[in-house]
Each structure stands twice: as structure tokens, then as C-alpha cells.
All heavy atoms as TSV, in Angstrom:
chain	resi	resn	atom	element	x	y	z
A	1	MET	N	N	67.845	98.607	79.574
A	1	MET	CA	C	68.154	99.385	80.763
A	1	MET	C	C	69.121	100.508	80.394
A	1	MET	O	O	70.102	100.299	79.699
A	1	MET	CB	C	68.756	98.456	81.814
A	1	MET	CG	C	69.031	99.123	83.113
A	1	MET	SD	S	69.667	97.898	84.269
A	1	MET	CE	C	69.117	98.617	85.747
A	2	GLU	N	N	68.876	101.648	80.867
A	2	GLU	CA	C	69.646	102.825	80.525
A	2	GLU	C	C	70.821	103.000	81.498
A	2	GLU	O	O	70.750	102.620	82.654
A	2	GLU	CB	C	68.636	103.973	80.607
A	2	GLU	CG	C	69.122	105.319	80.628
A	2	GLU	CD	C	67.974	106.318	80.724
A	2	GLU	OE1	O	66.905	106.129	80.135
A	2	GLU	OE2	O	68.198	107.276	81.424
A	3	GLN	N	N	71.964	103.509	81.010
A	3	GLN	CA	C	73.157	103.683	81.840
A	3	GLN	C	C	72.952	104.805	82.845
A	3	GLN	O	O	72.530	105.900	82.485
A	3	GLN	CB	C	74.355	104.006	80.943
A	3	GLN	CG	C	75.649	104.172	81.675
A	3	GLN	CD	C	76.213	102.852	82.153
A	3	GLN	OE1	O	75.832	101.811	81.642
A	3	GLN	NE2	N	77.090	102.880	83.098
A	4	THR	N	N	73.219	104.520	84.117
A	4	THR	CA	C	73.094	105.536	85.157
A	4	THR	C	C	74.359	105.564	85.989
A	4	THR	O	O	75.188	104.665	85.907
A	4	THR	CB	C	71.904	105.235	86.086
A	4	THR	OG1	O	72.139	103.985	86.738
A	4	THR	CG2	C	70.604	105.188	85.324
A	5	ASN	N	N	74.501	106.580	86.821
A	5	ASN	CA	C	75.662	106.693	87.690
A	5	ASN	C	C	75.385	106.207	89.099
A	5	ASN	O	O	76.269	106.162	89.922
A	5	ASN	CB	C	76.139	108.148	87.739
A	5	ASN	CG	C	76.787	108.539	86.431
A	5	ASN	OD1	O	77.336	107.698	85.739
A	5	ASN	ND2	N	76.722	109.802	86.082
A	6	SER	N	N	74.158	105.849	89.390
A	6	SER	CA	C	73.809	105.388	90.722
A	6	SER	C	C	74.365	103.993	90.949
A	6	SER	O	O	74.271	103.118	90.095
A	6	SER	CB	C	72.287	105.368	90.881
A	6	SER	OG	O	71.948	104.778	92.106
A	7	LEU	N	N	74.967	103.755	92.117
A	7	LEU	CA	C	75.521	102.440	92.416
A	7	LEU	C	C	74.429	101.381	92.514
A	7	LEU	O	O	74.645	100.225	92.212
A	7	LEU	CB	C	76.293	102.477	93.733
A	7	LEU	CG	C	77.649	103.165	93.688
A	7	LEU	CD1	C	78.273	103.204	95.063
A	7	LEU	CD2	C	78.571	102.460	92.727
A	8	GLU	N	N	73.238	101.761	92.922
A	8	GLU	CA	C	72.155	100.794	93.064
A	8	GLU	C	C	71.684	100.268	91.713
A	8	GLU	O	O	71.132	99.193	91.624
A	8	GLU	CB	C	70.965	101.411	93.808
A	8	GLU	CG	C	71.222	101.664	95.286
A	8	GLU	CD	C	72.029	102.918	95.539
A	8	GLU	OE1	O	72.014	103.824	94.685
A	8	GLU	OE2	O	72.708	102.974	96.574
A	9	ASP	N	N	71.883	101.033	90.654
A	9	ASP	CA	C	71.370	100.654	89.343
A	9	ASP	C	C	72.426	100.033	88.442
A	9	ASP	O	O	72.148	99.750	87.295
A	9	ASP	CB	C	70.781	101.879	88.643
A	9	ASP	CG	C	69.576	102.421	89.381
A	9	ASP	OD1	O	68.931	101.642	90.094
A	9	ASP	OD2	O	69.301	103.621	89.246
A	10	ASN	N	N	73.631	99.843	88.926
A	10	ASN	CA	C	74.699	99.315	88.092
A	10	ASN	C	C	74.717	97.793	88.139
A	10	ASN	O	O	75.460	97.183	88.884
A	10	ASN	CB	C	76.059	99.873	88.523
A	10	ASN	CG	C	76.208	101.314	88.126
A	10	ASN	OD1	O	75.715	101.714	87.101
A	10	ASN	ND2	N	76.867	102.086	88.937
A	11	TYR	N	N	73.859	97.176	87.331
A	11	TYR	CA	C	73.814	95.725	87.198
A	11	TYR	C	C	74.283	95.370	85.800
A	11	TYR	O	O	74.143	96.137	84.865
A	11	TYR	CB	C	72.392	95.201	87.397
A	11	TYR	CG	C	71.928	95.273	88.820
A	11	TYR	CD1	C	71.128	96.306	89.246
A	11	TYR	CD2	C	72.290	94.288	89.719
A	11	TYR	CE1	C	70.694	96.368	90.551
A	11	TYR	CE2	C	71.856	94.336	91.027
A	11	TYR	CZ	C	71.052	95.377	91.448
A	11	TYR	OH	O	70.641	95.420	92.736
A	12	MET	N	N	74.843	94.199	85.668
A	12	MET	CA	C	75.299	93.782	84.357
A	12	MET	C	C	75.200	92.263	84.286
A	12	MET	O	O	75.287	91.580	85.274
A	12	MET	CB	C	76.740	94.209	84.146
A	12	MET	CG	C	77.238	94.063	82.752
A	12	MET	SD	S	78.851	94.802	82.643
A	12	MET	CE	C	79.086	94.764	80.905
A	13	GLY	N	N	75.036	91.746	83.126
A	13	GLY	CA	C	74.949	90.313	82.936
A	13	GLY	C	C	73.560	89.935	82.473
A	13	GLY	O	O	72.629	90.737	82.508
A	14	LYS	N	N	73.431	88.682	82.068
A	14	LYS	CA	C	72.172	88.227	81.482
A	14	LYS	C	C	71.012	88.371	82.463
A	14	LYS	O	O	69.924	88.771	82.102
A	14	LYS	CB	C	72.321	86.786	81.032
A	14	LYS	CG	C	71.126	86.253	80.293
A	14	LYS	CD	C	71.417	84.900	79.724
A	14	LYS	CE	C	70.213	84.395	78.965
A	14	LYS	NZ	N	70.436	83.064	78.450
A	15	THR	N	N	71.248	88.033	83.714
A	15	THR	CA	C	70.162	88.104	84.692
A	15	THR	C	C	70.326	89.287	85.639
A	15	THR	O	O	69.587	89.407	86.599
A	15	THR	CB	C	70.095	86.809	85.512
A	15	THR	OG1	O	71.356	86.631	86.177
A	15	THR	CG2	C	69.804	85.625	84.621
A	16	GLY	N	N	71.318	90.130	85.384
A	16	GLY	CA	C	71.537	91.269	86.265
A	16	GLY	C	C	72.096	90.871	87.609
A	16	GLY	O	O	71.819	91.505	88.615
A	17	THR	N	N	72.898	89.817	87.646
A	17	THR	CA	C	73.376	89.301	88.921
A	17	THR	C	C	74.615	90.006	89.428
A	17	THR	O	O	74.872	89.991	90.623
A	17	THR	CB	C	73.689	87.802	88.796
A	17	THR	OG1	O	74.622	87.619	87.737
A	17	THR	CG2	C	72.436	87.008	88.516
A	18	THR	N	N	75.395	90.615	88.555
A	18	THR	CA	C	76.624	91.277	88.985
A	18	THR	C	C	76.322	92.712	89.364
A	18	THR	O	O	75.886	93.508	88.541
A	18	THR	CB	C	77.677	91.252	87.865
A	18	THR	OG1	O	77.896	89.904	87.485
A	18	THR	CG2	C	78.981	91.857	88.334
A	19	LYS	N	N	76.575	93.051	90.623
A	19	LYS	CA	C	76.399	94.419	91.100
A	19	LYS	C	C	77.774	95.078	91.080
A	19	LYS	O	O	78.752	94.473	91.500
A	19	LYS	CB	C	75.810	94.401	92.503
A	19	LYS	CG	C	75.252	95.717	92.923
A	19	LYS	CD	C	74.367	95.531	94.139
A	19	LYS	CE	C	74.170	96.836	94.840
A	19	LYS	NZ	N	72.985	97.517	94.510
A	20	TRP	N	N	77.849	96.302	90.591
A	20	TRP	CA	C	79.127	96.968	90.375
A	20	TRP	C	C	79.339	98.103	91.356
A	20	TRP	O	O	78.408	98.767	91.778
A	20	TRP	CB	C	79.204	97.504	88.949
A	20	TRP	CG	C	79.147	96.428	87.933
A	20	TRP	CD1	C	78.024	95.867	87.401
A	20	TRP	CD2	C	80.239	95.734	87.363
A	20	TRP	NE1	N	78.362	94.875	86.523
A	20	TRP	CE2	C	79.705	94.769	86.477
A	20	TRP	CE3	C	81.612	95.829	87.508
A	20	TRP	CZ2	C	80.524	93.913	85.745
A	20	TRP	CZ3	C	82.419	94.984	86.761
A	20	TRP	CH2	C	81.876	94.041	85.903
A	21	GLY	N	N	80.594	98.360	91.685
A	21	GLY	CA	C	80.995	99.491	92.505
A	21	GLY	C	C	82.097	100.242	91.785
A	21	GLY	O	O	82.645	99.771	90.795
A	22	ARG	N	N	82.445	101.411	92.287
A	22	ARG	CA	C	83.463	102.230	91.629
A	22	ARG	C	C	84.665	102.396	92.554
A	22	ARG	O	O	84.504	102.593	93.753
A	22	ARG	CB	C	82.891	103.597	91.290
A	22	ARG	CG	C	81.827	103.521	90.227
A	22	ARG	CD	C	81.349	104.880	89.867
A	22	ARG	NE	N	80.684	105.494	91.002
A	22	ARG	CZ	C	79.560	106.158	90.929
A	22	ARG	NH1	N	78.980	106.313	89.776
A	22	ARG	NH2	N	79.013	106.671	91.992
A	23	ILE	N	N	85.848	102.335	91.972
A	23	ILE	CA	C	87.075	102.607	92.717
A	23	ILE	C	C	87.931	103.565	91.910
A	23	ILE	O	O	87.770	103.701	90.703
A	23	ILE	CB	C	87.883	101.324	93.009
A	23	ILE	CG1	C	88.319	100.648	91.728
A	23	ILE	CG2	C	87.125	100.381	93.905
A	23	ILE	CD1	C	89.403	99.636	91.938
A	24	LYS	N	N	88.844	104.238	92.615
A	24	LYS	CA	C	89.795	105.111	91.952
A	24	LYS	C	C	90.978	104.270	91.525
A	24	LYS	O	O	91.550	103.530	92.314
A	24	LYS	CB	C	90.260	106.215	92.892
A	24	LYS	CG	C	89.251	107.315	93.054
A	24	LYS	CD	C	89.805	108.432	93.881
A	24	LYS	CE	C	89.265	108.263	95.284
A	24	LYS	NZ	N	89.651	109.310	96.193
A	25	HIS	N	N	91.327	104.387	90.260
A	25	HIS	CA	C	92.423	103.644	89.678
A	25	HIS	C	C	93.641	104.561	89.649
A	25	HIS	O	O	93.628	105.640	90.240
A	25	HIS	CB	C	91.994	103.196	88.272
A	25	HIS	CG	C	92.747	102.046	87.737
A	25	HIS	ND1	N	93.115	100.963	88.483
A	25	HIS	CD2	C	93.194	101.785	86.481
A	25	HIS	CE1	C	93.755	100.099	87.717
A	25	HIS	NE2	N	93.814	100.581	86.503
A	26	ARG	N	N	94.674	104.175	88.949
A	26	ARG	CA	C	95.853	105.027	88.814
A	26	ARG	C	C	95.489	106.361	88.169
A	26	ARG	O	O	94.622	106.424	87.326
A	26	ARG	CB	C	96.904	104.346	87.940
A	26	ARG	CG	C	97.624	103.217	88.637
A	26	ARG	CD	C	98.788	102.736	87.824
A	26	ARG	NE	N	99.817	103.764	87.783
A	26	ARG	CZ	C	100.305	104.294	86.662
A	26	ARG	NH1	N	99.836	103.918	85.508
A	26	ARG	NH2	N	101.246	105.196	86.717
A	27	LYS	N	N	96.146	107.400	88.565
A	27	LYS	CA	C	95.975	108.746	88.023
A	27	LYS	C	C	94.570	109.288	88.224
A	27	LYS	O	O	94.095	110.115	87.460
A	27	LYS	CB	C	96.334	108.780	86.530
A	27	LYS	CG	C	97.762	108.372	86.240
A	27	LYS	CD	C	98.050	108.458	84.768
A	27	LYS	CE	C	99.463	108.004	84.480
A	27	LYS	NZ	N	99.759	108.029	83.049
A	28	GLY	N	N	93.849	108.791	89.237
A	28	GLY	CA	C	92.537	109.326	89.557
A	28	GLY	C	C	91.402	108.856	88.682
A	28	GLY	O	O	90.291	109.339	88.811
A	29	GLN	N	N	91.667	107.921	87.777
A	29	GLN	CA	C	90.592	107.403	86.935
A	29	GLN	C	C	89.641	106.580	87.798
A	29	GLN	O	O	90.049	105.968	88.774
A	29	GLN	CB	C	91.158	106.514	85.834
A	29	GLN	CG	C	92.126	107.214	84.922
A	29	GLN	CD	C	93.022	106.226	84.213
A	29	GLN	OE1	O	93.459	105.258	84.795
A	29	GLN	NE2	N	93.294	106.511	82.950
A	30	ILE	N	N	88.379	106.561	87.443
A	30	ILE	CA	C	87.399	105.762	88.159
A	30	ILE	C	C	87.034	104.574	87.296
A	30	ILE	O	O	86.683	104.731	86.126
A	30	ILE	CB	C	86.158	106.593	88.515
A	30	ILE	CG1	C	86.562	107.664	89.512
A	30	ILE	CG2	C	85.057	105.711	89.077
A	30	ILE	CD1	C	85.454	108.553	89.964
A	31	ILE	N	N	87.154	103.370	87.865
A	31	ILE	CA	C	86.817	102.161	87.127
A	31	ILE	C	C	85.737	101.409	87.890
A	31	ILE	O	O	85.562	101.589	89.088
A	31	ILE	CB	C	88.046	101.255	86.899
A	31	ILE	CG1	C	88.626	100.778	88.216
A	31	ILE	CG2	C	89.077	101.950	86.059
A	31	ILE	CD1	C	89.664	99.706	88.070
A	32	MET	N	N	85.008	100.582	87.148
A	32	MET	CA	C	83.953	99.772	87.738
A	32	MET	C	C	84.518	98.397	88.057
A	32	MET	O	O	85.197	97.799	87.212
A	32	MET	CB	C	82.793	99.623	86.758
A	32	MET	CG	C	82.189	100.928	86.301
A	32	MET	SD	S	81.303	101.772	87.588
A	32	MET	CE	C	79.800	100.857	87.559
A	33	VAL	N	N	84.250	97.915	89.267
A	33	VAL	CA	C	84.652	96.569	89.662
A	33	VAL	C	C	83.441	95.886	90.288
A	33	VAL	O	O	82.538	96.565	90.790
A	33	VAL	CB	C	85.831	96.573	90.662
A	33	VAL	CG1	C	87.080	97.135	90.025
A	33	VAL	CG2	C	85.486	97.340	91.912
A	34	PRO	N	N	83.386	94.571	90.262
A	34	PRO	CA	C	82.273	93.888	90.929
A	34	PRO	C	C	82.228	94.234	92.417
A	34	PRO	O	O	83.260	94.460	93.039
A	34	PRO	CB	C	82.584	92.407	90.727
A	34	PRO	CG	C	83.435	92.370	89.513
A	34	PRO	CD	C	84.234	93.639	89.532
A	35	GLN	N	N	81.037	94.314	92.971
A	35	GLN	CA	C	80.842	94.690	94.368
A	35	GLN	C	C	81.669	93.798	95.300
A	35	GLN	O	O	82.175	94.252	96.313
A	35	GLN	CB	C	79.355	94.572	94.718
A	35	GLN	CG	C	78.977	95.139	96.058
A	35	GLN	CD	C	78.707	96.619	95.992
A	35	GLN	OE1	O	78.300	97.113	94.948
A	35	GLN	NE2	N	78.918	97.320	97.063
A	36	SER	N	N	81.837	92.533	94.936
A	36	SER	CA	C	82.583	91.604	95.773
A	36	SER	C	C	84.070	91.926	95.829
A	36	SER	O	O	84.772	91.456	96.721
A	36	SER	CB	C	82.393	90.175	95.272
A	36	SER	OG	O	82.860	90.066	93.946
A	37	GLU	N	N	84.580	92.728	94.897
A	37	GLU	CA	C	86.001	93.072	94.870
A	37	GLU	C	C	86.282	94.474	95.404
A	37	GLU	O	O	87.390	94.982	95.241
A	37	GLU	CB	C	86.539	92.951	93.441
A	37	GLU	CG	C	86.532	91.540	92.924
A	37	GLU	CD	C	87.068	91.436	91.499
A	37	GLU	OE1	O	87.750	92.373	91.046
A	37	GLU	OE2	O	86.794	90.422	90.859
A	38	LEU	N	N	85.313	95.112	96.040
A	38	LEU	CA	C	85.544	96.466	96.556
A	38	LEU	C	C	86.497	96.469	97.743
A	38	LEU	O	O	87.271	97.404	97.913
A	38	LEU	CB	C	84.220	97.115	96.968
A	38	LEU	CG	C	83.377	97.686	95.843
A	38	LEU	CD1	C	82.097	98.288	96.390
A	38	LEU	CD2	C	84.137	98.712	95.046
A	39	ASP	N	N	86.461	95.454	98.588
A	39	ASP	CA	C	87.308	95.424	99.772
A	39	ASP	C	C	88.659	94.778	99.513
A	39	ASP	O	O	89.630	95.061	100.208
A	39	ASP	CB	C	86.610	94.675	100.901
A	39	ASP	CG	C	85.344	95.385	101.356
A	39	ASP	OD1	O	85.298	96.627	101.254
A	39	ASP	OD2	O	84.410	94.700	101.805
A	40	TYR	N	N	88.733	93.894	98.518
A	40	TYR	CA	C	89.968	93.185	98.208
A	40	TYR	C	C	90.266	93.294	96.729
A	40	TYR	O	O	89.375	93.474	95.920
A	40	TYR	CB	C	89.848	91.701	98.580
A	40	TYR	CG	C	89.636	91.492	100.054
A	40	TYR	CD1	C	88.359	91.315	100.559
A	40	TYR	CD2	C	90.711	91.489	100.925
A	40	TYR	CE1	C	88.159	91.137	101.913
A	40	TYR	CE2	C	90.520	91.302	102.277
A	40	TYR	CZ	C	89.246	91.127	102.773
A	40	TYR	OH	O	89.050	90.957	104.106
A	41	LYS	N	N	91.536	93.157	96.392
A	41	LYS	CA	C	91.935	93.159	94.986
A	41	LYS	C	C	92.794	91.933	94.710
A	41	LYS	O	O	93.351	91.322	95.619
A	41	LYS	CB	C	92.698	94.429	94.638
A	41	LYS	CG	C	93.956	94.661	95.457
A	41	LYS	CD	C	94.555	96.002	95.149
A	41	LYS	CE	C	95.685	96.290	96.127
A	41	LYS	NZ	N	96.262	97.591	95.916
A	42	ARG	N	N	92.890	91.581	93.452
A	42	ARG	CA	C	93.735	90.458	93.067
A	42	ARG	C	C	95.189	90.890	93.099
A	42	ARG	O	O	95.521	92.035	92.812
A	42	ARG	CB	C	93.376	89.985	91.669
A	42	ARG	CG	C	92.062	89.259	91.629
A	42	ARG	CD	C	91.745	88.837	90.233
A	42	ARG	NE	N	91.567	90.034	89.405
A	42	ARG	CZ	C	91.181	90.039	88.166
A	42	ARG	NH1	N	90.947	88.914	87.557
A	42	ARG	NH2	N	91.025	91.158	87.503
A	43	SER	N	N	96.059	89.964	93.427
A	43	SER	CA	C	97.478	90.289	93.524
A	43	SER	C	C	98.114	90.320	92.135
A	43	SER	O	O	97.663	89.637	91.215
A	43	SER	CB	C	98.176	89.243	94.381
A	43	SER	OG	O	97.959	87.952	93.864
A	44	GLY	N	N	99.147	91.104	92.012
A	44	GLY	CA	C	99.894	91.179	90.769
A	44	GLY	C	C	100.906	90.045	90.694
A	44	GLY	O	O	101.039	89.250	91.628
A	45	PRO	N	N	101.656	89.966	89.605
A	45	PRO	CA	C	102.584	88.844	89.434
A	45	PRO	C	C	103.634	88.742	90.534
A	45	PRO	O	O	103.968	87.647	90.958
A	45	PRO	CB	C	103.242	89.134	88.092
A	45	PRO	CG	C	102.363	90.084	87.413
A	45	PRO	CD	C	101.626	90.848	88.464
A	46	ALA	N	N	104.162	89.855	90.991
A	46	ALA	CA	C	105.222	89.803	91.998
A	46	ALA	C	C	104.692	89.511	93.400
A	46	ALA	O	O	105.446	89.144	94.281
A	46	ALA	CB	C	105.990	91.124	92.008
A	47	GLN	N	N	103.400	89.671	93.622
A	47	GLN	CA	C	102.813	89.443	94.937
A	47	GLN	C	C	101.943	88.193	94.957
A	47	GLN	O	O	101.133	88.011	95.854
A	47	GLN	CB	C	101.951	90.644	95.357
A	47	GLN	CG	C	102.735	91.910	95.588
A	47	GLN	CD	C	103.007	92.648	94.298
A	47	GLN	OE1	O	102.290	92.516	93.325
A	47	GLN	NE2	N	104.069	93.433	94.277
A	48	ARG	N	N	102.074	87.327	93.984
A	48	ARG	CA	C	101.165	86.206	93.851
A	48	ARG	C	C	101.361	85.128	94.908
A	48	ARG	O	O	100.433	84.429	95.278
A	48	ARG	CB	C	101.319	85.597	92.462
A	48	ARG	CG	C	100.243	84.601	92.183
A	48	ARG	CD	C	99.902	84.515	90.727
A	48	ARG	NE	N	99.375	85.757	90.230
A	48	ARG	CZ	C	99.390	86.116	88.968
A	48	ARG	NH1	N	99.924	85.319	88.075
A	48	ARG	NH2	N	98.888	87.256	88.581
A	49	TYR	N	N	102.580	84.976	95.434
A	49	TYR	CA	C	102.860	83.924	96.415
A	49	TYR	C	C	103.344	84.525	97.727
A	49	TYR	O	O	104.031	85.539	97.750
A	49	TYR	CB	C	103.922	82.967	95.874
A	49	TYR	CG	C	103.456	82.226	94.650
A	49	TYR	CD1	C	103.746	82.690	93.375
A	49	TYR	CD2	C	102.696	81.079	94.764
A	49	TYR	CE1	C	103.297	82.020	92.246
A	49	TYR	CE2	C	102.236	80.394	93.645
A	49	TYR	CZ	C	102.552	80.879	92.396
A	49	TYR	OH	O	102.094	80.219	91.298
A	50	THR	N	N	102.996	83.875	98.843
A	50	THR	CA	C	103.478	84.299	100.163
A	50	THR	C	C	104.893	83.771	100.354
A	50	THR	O	O	105.401	82.983	99.553
A	50	THR	CB	C	102.568	83.769	101.278
A	50	THR	OG1	O	102.612	82.340	101.252
A	50	THR	CG2	C	101.137	84.245	101.096
A	51	SER	N	N	105.534	84.157	101.452
A	51	SER	CA	C	106.898	83.705	101.710
A	51	SER	C	C	106.957	82.203	101.950
A	51	SER	O	O	107.985	81.573	101.716
A	51	SER	CB	C	107.475	84.452	102.916
A	51	SER	OG	O	106.669	84.220	104.047
A	52	SER	N	N	105.835	81.608	102.395
A	52	SER	CA	C	105.812	80.159	102.611
A	52	SER	C	C	105.494	79.392	101.328
A	52	SER	O	O	105.500	78.168	101.330
A	52	SER	CB	C	104.779	79.805	103.684
A	52	SER	OG	O	103.486	80.155	103.243
A	53	GLY	N	N	105.204	80.092	100.244
A	53	GLY	CA	C	104.947	79.451	98.964
A	53	GLY	C	C	103.477	79.248	98.648
A	53	GLY	O	O	103.142	78.763	97.581
A	54	ALA	N	N	102.589	79.615	99.582
A	54	ALA	CA	C	101.152	79.479	99.330
A	54	ALA	C	C	100.704	80.575	98.372
A	54	ALA	O	O	101.256	81.681	98.359
A	54	ALA	CB	C	100.373	79.572	100.635
A	55	LYS	N	N	99.705	80.283	97.561
A	55	LYS	CA	C	99.201	81.269	96.612
A	55	LYS	C	C	98.327	82.288	97.344
A	55	LYS	O	O	97.431	81.930	98.088
A	55	LYS	CB	C	98.382	80.582	95.531
A	55	LYS	CG	C	98.069	81.489	94.390
A	55	LYS	CD	C	98.112	80.755	93.097
A	55	LYS	CE	C	97.942	81.738	91.971
A	55	LYS	NZ	N	97.998	81.120	90.691
A	56	ARG	N	N	98.633	83.550	97.154
A	56	ARG	CA	C	97.867	84.622	97.788
A	56	ARG	C	C	96.697	84.961	96.886
A	56	ARG	O	O	96.868	85.238	95.710
A	56	ARG	CB	C	98.759	85.838	97.969
A	56	ARG	CG	C	98.077	86.986	98.663
A	56	ARG	CD	C	99.038	88.123	98.916
A	56	ARG	NE	N	99.923	87.801	100.010
A	56	ARG	CZ	C	101.223	88.096	100.038
A	56	ARG	NH1	N	101.777	88.699	99.029
A	56	ARG	NH2	N	101.961	87.769	101.063
A	57	ARG	N	N	95.479	84.943	97.431
A	57	ARG	CA	C	94.297	85.161	96.612
A	57	ARG	C	C	93.747	86.578	96.712
A	57	ARG	O	O	93.207	87.105	95.763
A	57	ARG	CB	C	93.207	84.165	97.005
A	57	ARG	CG	C	93.649	82.752	96.804
A	57	ARG	CD	C	92.519	81.788	96.959
A	57	ARG	NE	N	92.963	80.416	97.038
A	57	ARG	CZ	C	93.340	79.682	96.018
A	57	ARG	NH1	N	93.356	80.183	94.821
A	57	ARG	NH2	N	93.715	78.434	96.195
A	58	LYS	N	N	93.864	87.205	97.883
A	58	LYS	CA	C	93.295	88.543	98.057
A	58	LYS	C	C	94.302	89.441	98.761
A	58	LYS	O	O	95.030	89.001	99.636
A	58	LYS	CB	C	92.047	88.494	98.926
A	58	LYS	CG	C	90.877	87.764	98.352
A	58	LYS	CD	C	89.740	87.832	99.331
A	58	LYS	CE	C	88.569	86.999	98.915
A	58	LYS	NZ	N	87.516	87.022	99.915
A	59	ILE	N	N	94.317	90.704	98.383
A	59	ILE	CA	C	95.088	91.734	99.071
A	59	ILE	C	C	94.103	92.828	99.441
A	59	ILE	O	O	93.255	93.213	98.638
A	59	ILE	CB	C	96.207	92.301	98.167
A	59	ILE	CG1	C	97.219	91.201	97.847
A	59	ILE	CG2	C	96.890	93.484	98.816
A	59	ILE	CD1	C	98.338	91.642	96.938
A	60	ALA	N	N	94.197	93.324	100.677
A	60	ALA	CA	C	93.259	94.346	101.135
A	60	ALA	C	C	93.406	95.603	100.293
A	60	ALA	O	O	94.509	96.052	100.002
A	60	ALA	CB	C	93.501	94.659	102.600
A	61	ARG	N	N	92.274	96.175	99.890
A	61	ARG	CA	C	92.263	97.404	99.107
A	61	ARG	C	C	92.182	98.591	100.069
A	61	ARG	O	O	91.553	98.514	101.113
A	61	ARG	CB	C	91.041	97.416	98.188
A	61	ARG	CG	C	91.076	98.513	97.167
A	61	ARG	CD	C	89.822	98.539	96.330
A	61	ARG	NE	N	89.570	97.346	95.560
A	61	ARG	CZ	C	90.132	97.059	94.383
A	61	ARG	NH1	N	91.006	97.872	93.865
A	61	ARG	NH2	N	89.832	95.954	93.744
A	62	SER	N	N	92.815	99.669	99.742
A	62	SER	CA	C	92.771	100.866	100.561
A	62	SER	C	C	91.338	101.396	100.647
A	62	SER	O	O	90.660	101.509	99.621
A	62	SER	CB	C	93.672	101.945	99.956
A	62	SER	OG	O	93.448	103.186	100.586
A	63	PRO	N	N	90.859	101.736	101.849
A	63	PRO	CA	C	89.500	102.299	101.954
A	63	PRO	C	C	89.338	103.613	101.192
A	63	PRO	O	O	88.250	103.961	100.750
A	63	PRO	CB	C	89.325	102.543	103.448
A	63	PRO	CG	C	90.358	101.715	104.117
A	63	PRO	CD	C	91.488	101.566	103.144
A	64	LYS	N	N	90.445	104.356	100.980
A	64	LYS	CA	C	90.367	105.612	100.229
A	64	LYS	C	C	90.128	105.385	98.747
A	64	LYS	O	O	89.721	106.309	98.037
A	64	LYS	CB	C	91.659	106.402	100.412
A	64	LYS	CG	C	91.882	106.897	101.823
A	64	LYS	CD	C	93.024	107.880	101.903
A	64	LYS	CE	C	94.334	107.246	101.561
A	64	LYS	NZ	N	95.487	108.122	101.744
A	65	ALA	N	N	90.381	104.172	98.258
A	65	ALA	CA	C	90.210	103.897	96.833
A	65	ALA	C	C	88.742	103.763	96.438
A	65	ALA	O	O	88.394	103.987	95.292
A	65	ALA	CB	C	90.955	102.628	96.460
A	66	VAL	N	N	87.883	103.399	97.386
A	66	VAL	CA	C	86.477	103.174	97.064
A	66	VAL	C	C	85.771	104.522	96.940
A	66	VAL	O	O	85.867	105.374	97.819
A	66	VAL	CB	C	85.800	102.313	98.155
A	66	VAL	CG1	C	84.325	102.131	97.838
A	66	VAL	CG2	C	86.498	100.980	98.281
A	67	VAL	N	N	85.094	104.729	95.824
A	67	VAL	CA	C	84.376	105.986	95.574
A	67	VAL	C	C	83.021	105.912	96.274
A	67	VAL	O	O	82.240	104.989	96.051
A	67	VAL	CB	C	84.177	106.211	94.060
A	67	VAL	CG1	C	83.360	107.466	93.802
A	67	VAL	CG2	C	85.521	106.309	93.370
A	68	LYS	N	N	82.769	106.873	97.126
A	68	LYS	CA	C	81.481	106.912	97.842
A	68	LYS	C	C	80.393	107.410	96.919
A	68	LYS	O	O	80.600	108.266	96.079
A	68	LYS	CB	C	81.576	107.849	99.065
A	68	LYS	CG	C	82.676	107.481	100.037
A	68	LYS	CD	C	82.343	106.215	100.782
A	68	LYS	CE	C	83.330	105.967	101.891
A	68	LYS	NZ	N	84.185	104.840	101.687
A	69	ALA	N	N	79.217	106.875	97.084
A	69	ALA	CA	C	78.081	107.253	96.232
A	69	ALA	C	C	77.561	108.615	96.566
A	69	ALA	O	O	77.685	109.157	97.601
A	69	ALA	CB	C	76.964	106.251	96.370
């Protein structure tokens, strides 16, 4: 399979099960993330736990970070 810039064609993995999306990273760089992580991101070390001590699994991603096709 040839590399393309279309979001519909960005599959990866043995069976092509992972669908990829693009987001803007620091300094305007564009990185590829799995489609399931477009709306949420993983927390960093300082944001890993809530004030009650529960582990935080997802943090909402800014809608401006997602690159439109």
C-alpha cells in the first residue's frame, strides 16, 4: 500500500485495523494519532491522578488541534 495524505487511506497494522487521524502538535507540527484518540489525549505525569486519588485516563483534546481533511 502506498503512502497517501487522505485520512480515509491511513491504515496501519497487519490487518489494517488501526485508522489514523492527524492533530497539530507543539510548534505546529502535524502528527498521526489513532482515530480513537482524536477527541481525547492521555494525561501527562502531573495530571495522572484526580484530586480524589483516582487515576485519570482521558483528557479532552482541543477541537482546534484536530486537522481537518
